[in-house]
C-alpha positions as CSV (number, residue, x, y, z in Angstrom):
1,M,139.4,13.4,71.7
2,P,140.1,9.8,71.4
3,V,138.7,8.1,68.3
4,A,137.8,4.4,68.7
5,S,139.6,1.9,66.5
6,V,139.6,-1.9,66.6
7,Y,142.8,-3.9,66.6
8,V,142.7,-7.5,65.5
9,H,145.7,-9.7,66.0
10,S,147.0,-11.9,63.2
11,I,150.2,-13.8,62.6
12,R,151.2,-11.7,59.6
13,L,155.0,-11.4,59.5
14,P,156.6,-8.0,58.6
15,Q,156.9,-7.2,54.9
16,I,158.4,-4.2,53.3
17,G,155.9,-2.0,51.5
18,L,152.8,-2.9,53.4
19,P,150.5,-0.1,54.1
20,K,150.2,1.0,57.7
21,S,146.8,-0.7,58.1
22,D,148.3,-4.1,57.4
23,R,151.6,-3.6,59.2
24,L,153.1,-6.2,61.5
25,L,150.7,-8.2,63.7
26,G,147.5,-6.3,63.3
27,R,145.1,-4.4,61.2
28,T,143.0,-1.3,61.9
29,I,139.5,-2.0,60.9
30,D,136.5,0.2,60.3
31,P,133.9,-1.1,62.7
32,K,131.3,-0.7,60.0
33,K,133.2,-3.4,58.0
34,L,133.5,-6.0,60.7
35,P,132.2,-9.5,60.0
36,G,128.5,-9.6,60.9
37,A,128.0,-5.9,60.6
38,D,125.7,-5.9,57.6
39,S,125.8,-2.5,56.1
40,T,122.0,-2.7,55.6
41,E,121.4,-3.1,59.3
42,K,122.5,0.3,60.7
43,S,121.8,0.9,64.3
44,G,120.2,4.3,63.8
45,D,118.0,2.9,60.9
46,S,116.6,0.0,62.9
47,T,113.0,-1.2,62.7
48,P,110.8,-0.4,65.6
49,V,110.8,-4.0,66.8
50,E,112.1,-4.3,70.4
51,T,114.2,-7.3,71.1
52,R,117.1,-8.4,73.2
53,I,120.4,-10.2,73.0
54,T,121.8,-12.3,75.8
55,F,125.6,-12.1,75.7
56,V,127.4,-15.0,77.3
57,N,131.2,-14.6,77.9
58,R,132.9,-17.9,77.1
59,T,136.4,-16.4,77.2
60,K,138.9,-16.4,80.1
61,N,138.9,-12.6,80.5
62,P,136.4,-9.9,81.1
63,V,134.7,-8.6,77.9
64,S,133.6,-5.1,77.2
65,L,130.4,-4.5,75.4
66,Y,129.7,-1.5,73.1
67,W,126.7,-0.3,71.2
68,L,127.5,1.1,67.8
69,P,125.1,3.8,66.6
70,N,125.1,4.7,62.9
71,N,127.3,7.8,63.7
72,G,130.2,5.4,64.5
73,E,130.6,6.8,68.0
74,R,130.6,3.7,70.3
75,E,128.8,3.7,73.6
76,R,130.1,1.4,76.3
77,Y,127.5,-0.8,78.0
78,G,129.6,-2.4,80.7
79,T,131.7,-5.5,81.3
80,I,130.8,-9.2,81.2
81,E,133.0,-11.3,83.5
82,P,134.2,-14.8,82.4
83,D,131.3,-17.2,82.2
84,G,129.0,-14.3,83.0
85,R,126.0,-13.1,80.9
86,L,124.3,-9.8,80.1
87,N,120.7,-9.7,79.0
88,Q,120.7,-6.6,76.9
89,H,117.6,-4.8,75.6
90,T,118.0,-3.6,72.0
91,F,116.2,-3.1,68.7
92,A,116.2,-5.1,65.5
93,G,119.2,-3.9,63.4
94,H,121.1,-2.4,66.3
95,R,124.8,-3.4,66.2
96,W,127.0,-4.5,69.1
97,I,130.7,-5.1,69.5
98,A,132.4,-7.3,72.1
99,E,136.0,-6.5,72.9
100,G,138.5,-8.5,75.0
101,P,141.8,-7.3,76.6
102,R,143.8,-4.7,74.6
103,G,140.8,-3.8,72.5
104,V,140.8,-7.1,70.6
105,T,137.4,-7.5,68.9
106,L,135.9,-10.8,69.7
107,G,132.7,-10.4,67.7
108,T,130.0,-8.1,66.3
109,F,126.3,-8.9,66.7
110,V,123.2,-7.4,65.1
111,G,119.8,-7.4,66.8
112,R,117.2,-9.6,65.1
113,N,113.4,-9.5,65.3
114,D,113.5,-12.5,67.6
115,P,115.5,-12.4,70.8
116,Q,118.7,-14.4,70.8
117,V,121.5,-15.8,72.9
118,V,125.1,-15.2,71.6
119,E,128.3,-16.7,72.9
120,I,131.5,-14.7,72.9
121,R,134.5,-16.9,72.3
122,E,138.3,-16.3,72.0
123,G,138.2,-17.0,68.3
124,G,135.3,-14.7,67.6
125,G,131.6,-14.4,68.5
126,E,129.3,-17.3,67.5
127,R,125.5,-17.0,67.5
128,A,123.6,-19.5,69.4
129,T,120.4,-20.9,67.9
130,R,118.3,-20.9,71.0
131,P,115.7,-18.2,71.0
132,T,114.6,-16.4,74.2
133,A,111.1,-15.5,75.3
134,P,109.7,-12.3,73.8
135,T,110.4,-9.1,75.7
136,G,107.5,-8.0,77.9
137,S,106.3,-11.6,78.2
138,K,107.9,-14.6,79.9
139,A,111.6,-14.8,80.7
140,K,113.7,-17.6,79.3
141,R,113.2,-20.8,81.3
142,N,116.3,-21.9,83.2
143,D,116.3,-25.6,84.0
144,R,118.8,-25.1,86.9
145,F,116.6,-22.8,88.9
146,E,113.0,-22.7,90.0
147,W,112.6,-19.0,89.1
148,S,113.7,-16.9,86.2
149,P,113.7,-13.1,86.7
150,F,113.1,-10.7,83.9
151,V,112.2,-7.0,83.4
152,R,108.8,-5.9,82.1
153,E,107.5,-2.3,81.9
154,R,110.4,-0.9,83.9
155,N,110.0,-3.4,86.8
156,V,111.5,-6.8,87.9
157,W,109.3,-9.8,87.5
158,M,109.9,-13.5,88.0
159,L,108.7,-16.6,86.3
160,Q,108.0,-19.8,88.3
161,R,109.4,-22.6,86.1
162,E,107.1,-25.4,87.1
163,T,103.8,-23.6,87.0
164,G,104.5,-20.9,84.4
165,K,103.1,-18.3,86.8
166,E,104.6,-14.8,86.9
167,F,105.1,-12.6,89.9
168,Q,106.0,-8.9,90.2
169,L,109.0,-8.3,92.4
170,S,109.3,-4.5,92.2
171,R,106.7,-1.8,91.9
172,D,108.8,1.3,92.0
173,G,110.1,1.2,88.5
174,T,109.0,4.1,86.3
175,D,110.2,5.9,83.2
176,A,112.2,8.2,85.6
177,N,113.5,5.4,87.7
178,E,113.6,2.2,85.7
179,Y,115.0,-1.3,86.1
180,R,117.3,-2.5,83.4
181,E,117.5,-6.0,82.0
182,D,121.1,-6.7,83.1
183,L,119.9,-9.0,85.9
184,V,122.6,-11.0,87.8
185,V,121.3,-14.2,89.4
186,S,123.1,-15.7,92.4
187,P,124.8,-19.1,92.0
188,D,122.0,-20.9,93.8
189,G,119.3,-19.2,91.8
190,L,117.6,-17.8,95.0
191,K,118.5,-14.1,94.7
192,V,118.9,-11.6,91.9
193,V,120.6,-8.2,91.6
194,A,119.1,-5.6,89.3
195,R,120.2,-2.1,88.5
196,Q,117.6,0.7,89.0
197,I,118.6,3.8,87.0
198,E,117.4,7.4,87.0
199,P,118.1,8.5,83.4
200,P,120.4,11.4,82.6
201,Q,119.1,14.7,81.5
202,K,118.6,15.4,77.8
203,H,121.3,17.6,76.3
204,K,121.0,18.0,72.6
205,I,123.5,19.7,70.2
206,Y,122.4,20.7,66.8
207,L,124.3,20.3,63.5
208,I,123.5,21.8,60.2
209,E,124.3,19.8,57.0
210,S,124.7,22.7,54.7
211,S,125.0,20.8,51.4
212,P,123.1,17.4,51.5
213,E,123.5,15.3,48.4
214,D,119.8,14.5,48.2
215,Q,118.3,18.0,48.4
216,V,119.1,21.7,47.9
217,Q,117.9,22.9,51.3
218,P,120.1,22.3,54.4
219,K,119.2,19.7,57.0
220,L,119.1,20.2,60.8
221,K,120.4,17.2,62.8
222,D,120.4,16.7,66.5
223,L,122.5,14.6,68.8
224,D,122.1,13.5,72.5
225,Y,125.4,14.7,73.9
226,L,126.1,15.1,77.6
227,K,128.7,17.8,78.6
228,P,130.6,18.4,81.8
229,G,128.4,19.4,84.7
230,D,125.2,17.8,83.2
231,R,123.1,15.5,85.3
232,I,124.1,12.0,84.5
233,A,122.4,8.6,84.9
234,H,122.1,7.5,88.6
235,P,122.3,3.7,88.9
236,R,121.8,1.7,92.1
237,P,122.0,-2.0,92.7
238,R,118.8,-3.6,94.0
239,L,118.7,-7.0,95.7
240,F,115.7,-9.4,95.6
241,D,114.9,-12.7,97.3
242,L,113.1,-14.9,94.8
243,Q,111.9,-17.4,97.4
244,R,110.2,-14.7,99.6
245,R,109.4,-12.6,96.5
246,A,110.7,-9.6,98.3
247,S,113.4,-6.9,98.1
248,I,116.3,-6.7,100.5
249,P,117.1,-3.0,101.1
250,V,120.7,-2.0,100.3
251,S,121.8,1.4,101.6
252,D,123.5,3.6,99.0
253,A,125.6,5.5,101.6
254,L,128.9,4.1,100.1
255,F,127.8,4.8,96.5
256,S,125.6,7.9,96.7
257,N,127.2,9.9,93.8
258,P,128.0,7.5,91.1
259,W,129.7,8.1,87.8
260,A,129.2,4.4,87.3
261,V,128.1,1.3,89.1
262,D,129.2,-1.7,87.1
263,R,131.0,-5.1,87.1
264,L,128.2,-6.6,89.2
265,R,129.0,-10.2,90.1
266,W,128.2,-12.9,92.7
267,A,130.8,-14.6,94.9
268,A,131.1,-18.3,93.9
269,D,129.4,-19.3,97.2
270,G,126.5,-16.8,96.8
271,S,127.2,-15.2,100.1
272,Q,127.7,-11.7,98.6
273,F,127.7,-9.8,95.4
274,T,130.2,-7.1,94.5
275,F,130.4,-4.2,92.2
276,L,132.8,-1.4,91.2
277,Y,131.7,2.1,92.2
278,N,133.3,5.0,90.4
279,E,132.3,8.3,92.1
280,R,131.7,11.3,89.9
281,G,134.7,13.5,89.8
282,H,137.0,10.4,89.5
283,Q,138.8,10.9,92.9
284,L,137.2,7.8,94.6
285,L,137.0,4.2,93.3
286,R,135.6,1.4,95.5
287,V,135.0,-2.3,95.2
288,I,131.8,-2.8,97.3
289,A,130.5,-6.1,98.7
290,V,126.9,-6.6,99.7
291,D,125.8,-9.3,102.0
292,A,123.2,-11.5,100.3
293,A,121.2,-12.2,103.4
294,T,121.1,-8.7,105.0
295,G,121.9,-6.3,102.2
296,A,124.6,-4.7,104.3
297,A,127.2,-3.0,102.1
298,R,130.9,-2.6,102.9
299,T,134.1,-1.5,101.1
300,L,136.5,-4.2,100.1
301,V,139.1,-1.9,98.6
302,E,139.2,1.9,98.1
303,E,141.3,4.2,96.0
304,R,141.3,8.0,96.7
305,S,143.2,10.6,94.9
306,A,143.7,14.3,95.4
307,T,143.9,14.6,91.6
308,F,142.3,11.9,89.4
309,I,142.0,8.1,89.3
310,D,142.8,6.9,85.8
311,Y,139.8,4.5,85.7
312,S,139.4,4.4,82.0
313,Q,143.0,3.1,81.3
314,K,144.2,1.4,84.5
315,T,141.3,-0.4,86.1
316,E,142.2,-4.0,86.7
317,L,139.8,-6.1,88.9
318,R,140.3,-9.9,88.5
319,W,138.4,-12.2,90.8
320,L,140.0,-15.5,91.8
321,D,137.1,-17.7,92.9
322,R,139.2,-20.8,93.6
323,S,141.2,-19.1,96.3
324,G,138.8,-16.4,97.4
325,E,141.0,-13.5,96.3
326,F,141.1,-10.7,93.8
327,I,143.8,-8.8,92.0
328,W,143.6,-5.0,91.9
329,A,145.6,-2.3,90.1
330,S,146.6,0.8,91.9
331,E,149.0,3.8,91.7
332,R,149.1,4.1,95.5
333,D,152.9,3.9,95.5
334,G,153.3,6.3,92.6
335,W,153.5,3.7,89.9
336,N,150.8,1.5,88.4
337,H,151.1,-1.9,90.1
338,L,149.1,-5.0,91.1
339,Y,147.9,-6.0,94.5
340,L,146.4,-9.2,95.9
341,F,143.4,-8.9,98.3
342,D,141.2,-11.3,100.3
343,A,137.8,-11.3,98.6
344,K,135.9,-11.9,101.8
345,T,137.5,-9.4,104.1
346,G,139.1,-7.0,101.7
347,A,142.4,-7.4,103.6
348,L,145.5,-6.7,101.5
349,K,147.6,-9.9,101.3
350,N,150.6,-8.5,99.4
351,Q,151.8,-6.2,96.6
352,I,152.4,-8.4,93.6
353,T,154.6,-6.0,91.5
354,R,156.7,-3.0,92.6
355,G,159.4,-0.7,91.2
356,E,159.8,2.4,89.1
357,W,158.0,1.0,86.2
358,V,154.3,0.2,85.3
359,V,152.0,-2.7,84.6
360,R,150.2,-1.9,81.4
361,G,147.8,-4.9,81.7
362,I,147.3,-8.5,82.6
363,D,148.0,-10.9,79.8
364,H,147.1,-14.2,81.5
365,I,146.3,-15.7,84.9
366,D,147.0,-19.2,86.0
367,E,145.1,-19.7,89.2
368,S,146.3,-23.2,89.8
369,A,150.0,-22.3,89.5
370,R,149.4,-18.8,91.1
371,V,151.3,-17.1,88.3
372,L,150.5,-13.9,86.3
373,W,151.8,-13.0,82.8
374,L,151.9,-9.2,82.4
375,K,152.3,-6.5,79.9
376,V,154.9,-4.2,81.5
377,M,156.6,-0.9,80.6
378,G,159.8,0.7,81.8
379,V,161.3,-2.4,83.3
380,R,164.7,-1.9,81.6
381,A,166.4,1.3,82.8
382,E,168.6,1.4,79.7
383,E,165.6,1.3,77.3
384,D,162.8,3.7,76.3
385,P,160.3,3.5,79.2
386,Y,157.4,3.3,76.8
387,H,158.6,-0.1,75.4
388,V,156.2,-2.9,76.1
389,H,157.6,-6.2,77.4
390,L,156.1,-9.5,78.5
391,A,156.8,-10.6,82.1
392,R,155.7,-13.2,84.6
393,V,155.4,-13.1,88.4
394,N,154.0,-15.2,91.2
395,F,150.9,-14.1,93.1
396,D,153.0,-13.5,96.2
397,G,155.3,-11.1,94.3
398,T,158.2,-13.5,93.9
399,G,159.8,-14.8,90.7
400,F,159.4,-11.7,88.6
401,Q,161.0,-12.4,85.2
402,R,161.0,-10.5,81.9
403,L,160.3,-12.9,79.0
404,T,161.1,-10.7,76.1
405,E,164.6,-9.4,75.3
406,G,165.0,-7.1,72.2
407,D,165.6,-3.4,72.8
408,G,162.2,-2.3,71.3
409,T,158.5,-2.6,71.9
410,H,157.0,-6.0,71.8
411,R,153.9,-7.8,70.5
412,W,153.3,-11.5,71.0
413,E,151.0,-14.4,70.1
414,W,150.7,-17.5,72.3
415,S,150.6,-21.1,71.1
416,P,147.3,-22.8,72.1
417,D,149.0,-24.7,75.0
418,R,150.9,-21.6,76.1
419,R,154.2,-23.4,75.9
420,F,155.6,-21.0,73.3
421,F,154.9,-17.5,72.0
422,V,155.9,-15.7,68.8
423,D,157.4,-12.4,69.8
424,T,157.8,-9.5,67.3
425,W,159.7,-6.4,68.4
426,S,160.8,-3.2,66.7
427,R,161.6,0.4,67.3
428,V,160.9,3.5,65.1
429,D,164.6,3.2,64.0
430,A,164.9,-0.6,64.1
431,P,162.8,-2.9,61.7
432,P,160.9,-5.8,63.1
433,V,162.5,-9.0,64.4
434,T,160.2,-12.1,64.9
435,E,161.3,-14.8,67.4
436,L,160.0,-18.0,68.8
437,R,160.3,-18.1,72.6
438,R,159.4,-20.5,75.5
439,G,156.4,-19.4,77.5
440,G,157.8,-20.5,80.9
441,D,161.1,-18.6,81.0
442,G,161.2,-16.6,77.7
443,A,164.2,-18.6,76.4
444,L,164.9,-18.1,72.7
445,V,164.1,-21.1,70.6
446,C,164.9,-19.5,67.3
447,E,164.7,-16.4,65.2
448,L,161.9,-16.7,62.7
449,E,162.4,-13.6,60.6
450,R,164.3,-10.3,60.5
451,A,162.9,-7.6,58.2
452,D,165.1,-6.5,55.3
453,V,164.5,-2.8,54.6
454,T,167.3,-2.4,52.1
455,R,165.0,-1.5,49.3
456,L,163.1,1.0,51.4
457,L,166.3,2.8,52.5
458,A,167.5,2.8,48.9
459,T,164.6,5.1,48.1
460,G,166.1,7.8,50.3
461,W,163.7,7.2,53.1
462,R,165.2,7.9,56.6
463,A,164.1,6.3,59.8
464,P,163.1,8.8,62.5
465,E,165.8,9.8,65.0
466,R,165.1,9.2,68.7
467,F,166.1,11.8,71.2
468,V,165.9,12.2,74.9
469,A,166.2,15.4,77.0
470,K,165.4,16.6,80.5
471,G,162.0,18.2,81.0
472,R,161.0,21.3,82.9
473,D,162.3,20.0,86.2
474,G,165.8,19.2,84.9
475,R,165.5,15.6,86.1
476,T,162.8,13.8,84.2
477,D,163.5,12.2,80.8
478,I,161.3,13.4,77.9
479,H,161.2,11.2,74.8
480,G,160.6,12.2,71.2
481,I,161.5,11.7,67.6
482,L,162.7,13.8,64.7
483,V,161.8,13.0,61.1
484,L,164.1,14.5,58.5
485,P,163.7,15.0,54.7
486,S,165.2,12.4,52.4
487,N,167.5,15.1,50.9
488,F,168.6,16.3,54.3
489,D,171.6,18.7,54.2
490,P,173.3,19.4,57.6
491,T,174.6,22.7,56.3
492,R,171.1,24.0,55.9
493,R,168.7,25.5,58.5
494,Y,165.3,23.7,58.7
495,P,162.1,25.1,60.3
496,V,160.5,22.7,62.7
497,I,156.9,21.4,62.7
498,E,155.6,19.6,65.8
499,K,152.8,17.1,65.5
500,I,151.0,17.3,68.9
501,Y,148.4,15.3,70.8
502,A,148.7,15.6,74.5
503,G,145.6,13.7,75.6
504,P,146.2,12.4,79.2
505,H,144.7,9.1,78.3
506,G,147.8,7.9,76.5
507,F,151.2,8.6,75.1
508,F,151.6,9.3,71.4
509,V,155.2,9.3,70.1
510,P,155.5,6.2,67.8
511,K,157.5,3.3,69.3
512,E,157.2,0.7,66.6
513,W,158.7,0.5,63.1
514,D,156.5,2.4,60.7
515,R,156.8,4.4,57.6
516,E,155.2,7.5,59.3
517,L,153.9,8.7,56.0
518,Q,152.3,11.9,57.2
519,A,155.4,13.1,59.0
520,H,157.7,12.1,56.1
521,A,155.4,13.9,53.6
522,M,155.6,17.1,55.5
523,A,159.4,16.7,56.0
524,E,159.9,16.4,52.2
525,L,158.7,20.0,51.9
526,G,161.8,21.2,53.7
527,F,160.9,20.7,57.4
528,V,162.0,18.7,60.3
529,V,158.9,17.1,61.9
530,V,159.0,16.2,65.6
531,Q,156.8,14.4,68.1
532,I,157.2,14.6,71.9
533,D,155.5,13.2,74.9
534,G,155.6,15.8,77.7
535,M,154.4,15.6,81.2
536,G,150.7,15.1,81.7
537,T,150.5,12.2,79.3
538,N,150.1,8.6,80.4
539,W,152.1,5.5,81.3
540,R,154.9,6.9,83.3
541,S,154.8,7.7,87.0
542,R,151.8,9.0,88.8
543,A,153.6,12.4,89.3
544,F,154.3,12.6,85.6
545,H,150.6,12.1,84.8
546,D,149.3,14.4,87.5
547,V,150.6,17.5,85.7
548,A,147.4,17.3,83.6
549,W,145.1,17.6,86.6
550,R,142.8,20.6,85.9
551,N,145.6,21.8,83.7
552,L,145.0,20.7,80.1
553,K,146.2,24.0,78.7
554,D,149.7,23.0,80.0
555,A,149.9,20.2,77.4
556,G,153.5,19.5,78.4
557,F,154.7,22.7,76.6
558,P,157.5,23.5,79.1
559,D,158.9,20.0,78.5
560,R,158.4,20.2,74.7
561,I,160.2,23.5,74.5
562,A,163.0,22.3,76.7
563,W,163.4,19.1,74.5
564,L,163.5,21.2,71.3
565,R,166.1,23.5,72.7
566,A,168.2,20.6,73.9
567,A,168.0,19.0,70.5
568,A,169.1,22.2,68.8
569,T,172.3,22.3,70.9
570,T,173.6,19.2,69.0
571,R,171.7,19.8,65.8
572,P,172.5,23.3,64.6
573,W,170.3,22.7,61.5
574,L,167.2,23.1,63.7
575,D,165.9,26.6,63.2
576,L,164.0,27.4,66.4
577,T,163.0,30.8,65.2
578,R,160.6,29.1,62.8
579,V,158.6,26.5,64.8
580,G,155.1,25.4,63.8
581,I,152.7,23.0,65.4
582,F,149.6,21.1,64.3
583,G,147.1,18.6,65.8
584,G,143.5,17.4,65.7
585,S,140.9,17.0,68.4
586,A,142.7,17.3,71.7
587,G,145.7,18.0,69.6
588,G,143.7,20.8,68.0
589,Q,143.1,22.3,71.4
590,N,146.9,21.9,72.1
591,A,148.0,23.5,68.8
592,L,146.0,26.6,69.4
593,A,147.1,26.8,73.1
594,A,150.7,26.9,71.8
595,L,150.1,30.3,70.2
596,L,148.0,31.5,73.1
597,H,150.4,30.6,75.9
598,H,153.8,30.2,74.1
599,G,153.5,32.5,71.2
600,D,157.1,33.7,71.8
601,F,158.3,30.2,70.7
602,Y,155.7,28.8,68.3
603,R,155.1,30.9,65.2
604,A,152.3,29.1,63.3
605,A,149.6,26.6,64.3
606,A,147.0,24.5,62.4
607,A,144.3,23.3,64.7
608,D,141.7,20.8,63.5
609,C,138.4,20.0,65.2
610,G,139.8,21.1,68.6
611,C,137.9,20.7,71.9
612,H,138.9,24.3,72.5
613,D,136.6,24.8,75.5
614,N,136.2,21.7,77.7
615,R,132.8,22.9,78.9
616,M,131.6,22.4,75.3
617,D,133.0,18.9,74.8
618,K,131.9,15.3,75.7
619,I,131.4,14.7,79.4
620,W,133.5,11.6,80.0
621,W,136.8,12.7,78.6
622,N,136.8,16.1,80.2
623,E,135.6,15.2,83.6
624,A,138.2,12.4,83.7
625,W,141.0,15.0,83.9
626,L,139.3,18.1,85.0
627,G,136.9,16.6,87.5
628,T,133.7,18.3,88.5
629,M,132.7,21.7,87.0
630,G,134.5,24.7,88.4
631,P,136.4,27.8,87.4
632,H,139.3,25.7,86.2
633,Y,137.2,24.8,83.1
634,A,137.2,28.4,82.0
635,E,140.8,28.8,82.9
636,N,141.8,26.0,80.5
637,S,139.6,27.2,77.6
638,N,141.1,28.6,74.5
639,V,138.1,30.9,74.2
640,T,139.0,32.5,77.5
641,H,142.6,33.2,76.3
642,A,141.9,34.0,72.6
643,A,142.9,37.6,72.8
644,K,146.5,36.4,73.6
645,L,146.9,35.0,70.1
646,Q,150.4,35.5,68.6
647,G,151.5,34.1,65.3
648,K,149.7,32.6,62.3
649,L,146.6,30.4,62.9
650,L,144.6,28.0,60.7
651,L,141.4,26.6,62.1
652,T,139.5,23.7,60.5
653,F,136.5,21.6,61.5
654,G,133.7,19.5,59.9
655,E,130.2,20.9,60.2
656,L,128.8,17.4,61.2
657,D,131.4,16.6,63.9
658,R,129.6,14.3,66.4
659,N,132.7,13.7,68.5
660,V,133.6,17.4,69.3
661,D,130.8,19.9,69.1
662,P,131.6,22.2,66.1
663,A,130.5,25.1,68.2
664,S,133.7,24.7,70.2
665,T,135.7,26.0,67.3
666,M,133.1,28.6,66.3
667,Q,133.2,30.1,69.8
668,V,137.0,30.5,69.4
669,V,136.2,32.2,66.1
670,N,133.8,34.6,67.9
671,A,136.4,35.4,70.5
672,L,139.1,36.0,67.9
673,V,136.8,38.3,66.0
674,K,136.0,40.3,69.1
675,A,139.7,40.6,69.8
676,D,140.4,41.7,66.2
677,K,142.8,38.9,65.6
678,D,143.7,37.6,62.1
679,F,143.3,33.9,61.4
680,E,142.3,31.5,58.6
681,L,139.2,29.2,58.8
682,I,138.1,26.2,56.8
683,V,134.7,24.6,57.4
684,V,134.3,21.3,55.6
685,P,130.7,20.7,54.5
686,G,129.3,17.3,55.3
687,A,132.5,16.2,57.2
688,G,132.7,14.8,60.7
689,H,135.5,14.5,63.2
690,G,139.0,14.7,61.8
691,A,137.9,16.8,58.8
692,G,141.4,18.3,58.6
693,E,142.8,15.1,57.3
694,K,140.6,15.2,54.2
695,P,142.6,16.0,51.0
696,Y,141.6,19.6,50.6
697,P,142.2,20.9,54.2
698,A,145.3,18.6,54.4
699,R,146.7,20.3,51.3
700,R,145.8,23.7,52.7
701,R,147.6,22.9,56.0
702,M,150.8,22.0,54.0
703,D,150.5,25.3,52.1
704,F,149.9,27.2,55.3
705,F,153.2,26.0,56.8
706,V,155.1,26.5,53.5
707,R,153.9,30.0,53.4
708,H,154.5,31.0,57.0
709,L,157.6,29.0,57.9
710,L,159.5,28.6,54.6
711,G,158.4,32.0,53.3
712,V,157.4,30.6,49.9
713,E,154.1,31.0,48.2
714,P,152.8,27.6,47.2
715,R,151.9,27.0,43.5
C-alpha cells in the first residue's frame, strides 16, 4: 500500500555522493520531524482539551489538509480552495499538515489549548495571533457580516454580531447524525452551507506487541480500520438562510451514495454553491451546483466509467471566478486531459489539451492571460512516456508549447516573477543537467551546471540500463531497467531478481538519476536486478490502466514476462531459468502472486507485509481499484490461491503493522499450512509496515535469494 512521504523543494544543485534523501531538488522528510511538529505533542497523546484551528489558504492553489495521528498514518480532511478557510475541530496536541500541489508541504500545525487561526502561505505556514472564541460558546465575530455561524453540540448555531445573541439553526444534529464545523459562508454573509454526517461503523483490528520494552507481558493494541464493504461516513450538504434563521431543503437524489462530498465552495456572486460528489464504487464523479435561493441541485459535469475513475490521482477542479468558468480533468477520450466548462450552465466550452499523452497536473494558471502551465508526460514520441515536461497552453486549446527540452524527466523552480525557471533534468542513465530558461517560451538562457560523475564511475558503479519491449498485446511498449553488478562478465549467466510494486495508483520504475543502492547491493551478490512497469499501472492511456480493474492479481505479469524474454534475446547472460521476485505491501501481494499464478517462470519470491487479501486491507486503496464488494475480491486473494504455490517463498511482516492488517499475512500462512506447502516466515516483533527492510529481515532476504537462485549457502 502507498506510504505517505513529504517532498519539499529546494534549489540544491546535484552533487556526487549525496545520499538519496538529499538528492537533487528535494528531500524526503519524516513528518514527525517537520518544523512545528514538536515531538512532545503527539496527536494520540493529546490532552483532553477540545479546541479548534481555523485554516486560511493564502496560496494560489487548493491545499489538502491531513491529520497526523501518532501512528504516522495520515488521514485526509479535505481541500481548502484559494482564499478559503476551514474551521476544524481538534484537540490540544493534535498535529496537522497542509500540502499544496505535488505533495509540497506548506506547513505543520499543532492544536493549542486556545483556539487559533493559522494562515497557509506559499513559503510555509504562519500562525496568526488572533484567538477565536471557545468551542461550544460563541463563534468568532466577523466584522463583515451581521451573523457568524458555528457548531455547538452537533448542531448549527448563529451569533448576531450587534446584539451578541445566539440562535439555533438546526435541531436534527445528533451523535449519529452530526453537523461538522467546516461551515462555508456565502460571499454576502447571508447563507451558510454545513455538512451533516452520519458516522462510519466501528471496525477495530487488534495487534499484539509481543515484546514491549517497558514490561514483560505483551500489550494488546487496537486500531480503527475500515475495510472494503464496511459502512462508511455519509455526508450531506445542508443549506441555511441566516436572515430567516431557517434551513433550505436540498434533495440528495444526485448524491445519495457518497464516498465523499467535499470541495464545498460558493460562486463569487453567491448565487450557488458547488461541491464534488464521488460515488462509492468510484464509477461516478460529479460536480454539483445548488441554487442558493431554492436549494435545487443540478449536475454541472459528470464522469462515468465502466471500470474506475482515478479520483485519488487525477482529480483537477479549478474554478475561474473572473470568467465564470472551471477547468476539469477527464480521461473521456482515453487519455488524461483538461477541459473548460461554463460554471453557470455546466456547458463544455472546449477541450484544452488533447493527444496520446497525459496531463500529470496543473503547474500554474494565469486567468488574465488565459494561459495554463502544465506538468505533462508522453509528449515526445521519441522519449520514455514517463518523462515529465513543463508545457503551456491557452485556455482555448491553442498555443500548446513544451518549455523543457532535455531527453529526461524534469523538475523546475520558478523565479518570483515567473519570468524564468531553473530546470533540472536527468535519466537513470544520464546525470543531472541544470539550466536557466525563460518562462514565456522555454528558451535556454544558459546552462548552470552539469553533474560530473567521473569519480562515481571510477568505483565500478554502473548506471542502470533502460530497455523497452512489447507487452502482452504485441503492440504496447513496456519500459523497465536492468541493474548489473560492478564486476559484470558477459560470458557468465546471471540469475534475475525482479523488484516489483504494481500498485495502480502510480508507476514505479525509476526515471531520475539515482544511485539505486538497494538494487545495486543485490546485484553485487551476483544477480541482475530488474524493475518493470506492466499494464495496470498508472500514467499511460486509460486502456493501459484499466487492466487493473477488479484484476489486481494480474499485476502486469504477462507484460513483465514478455519484457524479460525479449531482454534475454539480446542479453544471453540473463538466465531465465533462475528468476526471483520481491516486494513489499502491494508489492508483497504481487511477489507471492508470481509464485501462485506464474510459478512456471518465477522460482523464488520474498513477500513483505503484503495485502494478500484485499478484503483484509484498508478500504480506500482497495475499493479504488476493485470497487464495491463482490466475488472478485476473493478471486484476487492470495489466500484463495495459496494451494497453487510453486517455488520457494519467504514471508515477512511486522506484528504492529498499522497500514496493512498483519492478519492478512497470517491468513496466507494458514492456507499454506492447510495445503501442506513449504515456506519460510519471519515475524518482526515491535515492527510496523515495511518491516522487511529492517537489517535482519533484509539480510535474510539476501540470503534467501543467494541460497535458492545461486545455489550457495550464505556464511
